[in-house]
C-alpha positions, 0 to 999 in steps of 0.5 A: 767569422771572417769570410773571404770566399763568400764576401763581395770583393774585399776592397769594396768592402773596405771602402764600404761601397757607394750608396747604391751598394749599401743594400747589397752589402747589408744583404751580403753580410746577413748571409755571411757575418751572421750565419753562426750567431744566427743559428745559435737559437737552435741550441742555446736556450735548450742547452741553458735549460738542460744545464739548469736542470729542465725538470722542475724549473721555477718561473724565475729560473726561466726568466733569469736564463732568458734575461742572461741570453738577452743581456749577453747579446747586449753586452758582448755584441751590441756594446763591445763589437758594434759600438767599441771594437768595430772602431778599431779598423786597419784600413778597413780590415778587422780581426785579431791579426788586424789588432796585432798589426795596429798595436805593432804600428803603435809600438813600432815593434813586435814584442813576444807577448803581442806575437803570442796573443796573435798566435793564440787568437789564430789557434783559437779561431782554428778550433772554433772552425772545426767545432762550428760545422759539427755543432750547427749541422748536427742541431739542425738534422736532429730536428728531423727526429721530431718529424719522424722519431725513427730518424734518430739512427740516421742523424749521424750519417745524414750529418756526415753526408751533408758535411762531406758535400760541404767540404767537397764543393769548397774547391769550386768556390762559392760565387754561385752559391753565396748569391743565395746566402743573404736571401736564405738567411733573411728568410731564416731571421724572419722566420725565427722572429715570426715564430718567437713573436707568435709565442710571446703571447703564451705568457707575457711576463717573459718581457720581464727578461729585459730587466737585468735584475732577473739575470743577476737574481738567477746567478745570485740564488743559484750559486755554483749552478748558475756558473755551469749555466753561464757556459751554456748561455754563451752559446748564444754569442758564438759567432759574435766576433764575425762582426769585427772579423768580416768588417773589411769585407762589408764595411762598418755601416752595413754590419751595424745596420743588419744587426740593428734592423734584423738580426738582433730583433730576430734573435731577441724575439726567438729567445723571448718566444722560446722562454714564453713557450717553456713558461706555459708548456714546461714539457717542451723545454727539451727542444723549444726552438723547433717546438715553437713551429706548428706541426705543419711547419716543422718539416719546412723549418727543419729544412730551412735550419739545415740550409742556415747551418750549412751557410753558418758552416760555409762562413766559418770554413771561408773564415778559416781560409782567410785567417790562415792566409793572413797568418802565412803572410805574417810569417806565422806559418809556412807557405800554404797553397792558395787557389783563387776560385774566381777571376773577378773577386780576389777574396775567393780563395781555397786552401786544399790542406786547410780544407782537408784538415777541417773536413777530417776534424769535423767528421771526427767530432761528429763521430766522437760525440754523435749529438749536438747536446754532447758536442756542446760540452766542447763548444764555447771555449775556443770562442770565449778565449778568442773574445778575451784576447780581442778585449786585451788587444783592444785595451792595449790599442786604446792606451798605446795607439789611441792614447787613452788614459789607463783609468778610462780604458779600464772603465770601458774595457774592464767590465766587458773583460770581466764578463768574458772572463766569467764566461771563459771560466764557466766554459772551463768547467766543460774541460773534461767533458769535451772542452779539451778538444778546442784547447788541444787543437789551439795548443797544437796550432800554437806549437806549430806557429812557434816552431815555424817562427823559431825555426825560420829565425835559426835557418836565417842565422845559420844562412848568414854564417858563411854569406857574402854581402851583395856589395862584396859580391858585385865587386868580386864579379866585376873583376872576374874574367871567368864569367860569361856574359848572357843577355836578359834579366835574372831575378834572385828571390831572397829572404835577406836582401843584405846578403847574396842569394844562395841561388845567385852564388850557385849560379855564378859558381857552377854555371859561371854566367852573369846576366845583363840585368840582375835583380835581387828581390826581397819580399816583406809583408807590411802591418796593413792589409793593402799597400798602394801601388806607388809604395809597392816597391823600393828600388836601390841601384847597386851598379849597372848590372845589379839592382836591389828591389824590396817588394812590400805587400799587405797581409791581405794581398796576393804576393804576385811578384811578376805583377809587382816587378812590372810596376818598375818599368815606369821607374827605369827597370827593364822588365820583359817576362819573356826574357826574364829567368826566376832563380829560386833556392831550394834548401835541404837541411842537415841536422847538427845536434851541437847547434840549434833547435831541440831534436823534436822541434827540428824534426817538426820544423823540417816536416813543415818545410817539406809540406810548404807550398811550392814557391813558384805557385805561391809568388805566381811565377811562370813555371817555364821561366823558373830555375831552382838551384839546391842547397844543403844547410846544417841547422 
């Protein structure tokens, strides 16, 4: 999962750091990037055996399941993400929206289908961000039942306490805690590897699972039943998309090194060890991961697993913050309050509303399902859908951006996409058993984004109906005798720099004043994550008192307008924050049933605008220099 809050400074990550920082970056990505996929051995093997029918399983069945788990890791993670998709970076950044931006650059436009895929990717990621903490923490706490069987009635309350604490600390940032993430996850992976290796000798025939023939044989011989098992096998790679999404924070090389040197070997040994344990002791199929540990190590393993799942949850929560920030910057969602929790690391952010929605959703899932086994039915659909979208976007980029032939693209992406579509169909069998939850969450999120896009476009159209061009306004005020000249600078923010901002019109009409310097400032978000300061602003003089300034920010950057305007001093703009007033237009909407959106969508759009973050804080404007003027707009 993308993790702005837990990663080192994102610019450092995208630059991959110097040679001396490579070990630090590798350690960091072990704690952040691999938190989710690193905890999948807690339940992936168990749920796969349960889906196959744990009673009376044949040796060939167990070998087939382990082979499926190993080859899913190899195909989806090692080949697709590590070798292929991670090559598609946007100035070092990865993730679904980065792919959308790269394709948009190649096409020189943003078609509806591309926007739709991007929205679906964001929505599915958000659904996964709700399910992952519930699934991971429940799985770990359930291990206490093996230590103390009477603890079963306390599993849900204990899980809720951990989750409440996890979401509560988000407002304080993760700078101090994240230092421990890497070392704890290293201990976790080493522990998994040691326990797995210690049980491989229980039945060395488990090594035959490396032969993919066992996986294919299992699928063929079990027919539709194997299709059900595939839905549980996919749990082994939930979190695999984090390799690509977090590339901007740590760099391609550290993520690849961590995967090849520690994570993949540890996961492999864990699944081999669990398989060998079940081959030699079929009665331990109920919870093979925890039952690999000797009695004396069971309690420490449960504690370590709980720490690992909290870290995995922290990663996906921070990833949700990052994804929502990108979606806001790209105009897919209304402004959200974004608080920075670190003075030194710009990537550490906290979104209060997103945090609250996630917390309510996670606790609701824990109360509704009560166990990780039941919740597993809802897990997987969101991640599989997100992976399918990534593969489709990657194929488009190969053809349109990298100029690969359609044949070569089909040969490379086709088999991977086929495997993922099979996994998606297999997870689709869980739809009525709880799989509808992430689908419902994603549908609601897509509806909100579609409504915001459509409503914003409609509002802009309506606002232009009776607007005046900035050139026409400057001619009018130049001949007016009624306006009083005042000193200082007035900054008028506008979504459409071609027309006179409503706040400027109201200021002239009602206050009848004109400042010595008037800056018409428009803000756009580029299809790249970071924009160099030299390209931050485009200055277009209109006359001696009016200047148009177009500010450009990357979709990963903070829209700090005063800081950006200060760069204009080198290019002749007189900007002194203490003599500058920022004029904002605060709109209220009046419904007109004869035009515009359907009534239900109009109400939803108005609700979204009312819950949008204050423009003053969003654009980092000094509160004592802001003047807001109201406007009623019929939509």
